[in-house]
C-alpha positions in Angstrom: 115.5 130.1 66.3 112.6 127.6 65.6 113.5 125.3 68.5 114.1 127.7 71.3 110.8 129.4 70.9 109.5 125.3 71.3 111.7 124.8 74.0 110.4 128.0 75.9 106.6 127.2 74.2 106.5 123.4 75.6 107.6 125.2 79.0 104.9 127.6 79.4 102.8 124.7 78.3 103.3 122.2 80.7 103.9 124.4 83.3 100.7 125.6 83.0 99.4 121.2 82.6 100.6 121.5 86.3 99.2 124.4 88.1 96.0 122.6 88.4 98.2 120.4 91.2 99.6 123.1 92.5 96.7 125.3 93.2 95.1 121.8 95.0 97.1 121.2 96.6 97.4 124.8 98.2 93.6 124.2 98.3 92.7 121.2 100.0 90.1 122.0 102.3 88.1 123.6 99.7 85.6 126.4 100.4 84.3 126.5 96.4 84.6 123.9 94.8 83.5 125.6 91.4 85.8 128.2 91.9 88.4 125.5 92.2 87.2 123.5 89.1 86.6 126.9 87.3 90.1 127.5 87.4 91.4 124.3 86.9 89.8 124.6 83.7 91.2 128.3 83.2 94.6 126.4 83.4 94.3 123.7 81.0 93.0 125.8 78.7 95.6 128.2 78.8 97.9 125.4 78.1 97.0 124.2 74.8 97.3 127.6 73.4 101.5 126.7 73.4 101.4 123.1 73.5 99.8 123.4 69.9 102.8 126.4 68.9 105.4 123.6 69.8 103.2 121.1 67.9 103.0 123.2 64.9 106.9 124.1 65.4 108.0 120.7 65.3 105.7 119.9 62.2 107.5 122.5 60.7 111.1 121.5 62.2 110.7 118.5 60.9 108.9 118.8 57.5 112.1 121.5 56.7 113.7 118.5 57.6 113.1 116.0 54.8 112.8 118.6 52.7 116.1 119.8 52.6 117.0 119.2 48.8 116.2 122.1 47.8 119.1 124.6 47.2 116.3 127.5 47.9 115.9 126.8 51.6 114.3 130.4 51.8 110.9 128.4 49.5 111.3 125.4 51.7 110.8 127.1 54.3 107.4 128.5 53.1 106.0 125.3 52.4 107.3 123.9 55.1 105.1 126.4 57.8 101.8 126.3 54.8 102.6 122.3 54.9 102.9 122.3 58.7 99.4 124.1 59.3 97.5 121.8 57.7 96.4 119.6 60.6 95.5 122.3 62.6 92.8 123.4 59.8 92.1 120.2 59.2 91.2 119.7 62.9 89.7 122.8 63.2 87.4 122.3 60.2 86.0 118.8 61.7 85.8 120.4 64.9 82.7 122.8 63.8 81.7 120.6 61.1 80.6 118.1 64.3 77.8 120.3 65.9 
């Protein structure tokens, strides 16, 4: 189930990352360059969310498979979800401290 969600999530992310190129070709003789920049930026920012979800779920799956030495799979799943969150929390803390 987690792998299926990750595949759907990365599909959405790639689609959003490709949208600036599609929008560029659709609007080529630009009438409003600021509108083009704003929309392209928005597509990219919206694409970061499903990309982060995919990275998190991929980390969770990798950690889960690496820790499958215990017969208590429920506990291993919870530990894997918590361990996969560490890089994202670290990036958030470093982002907040940069100011």
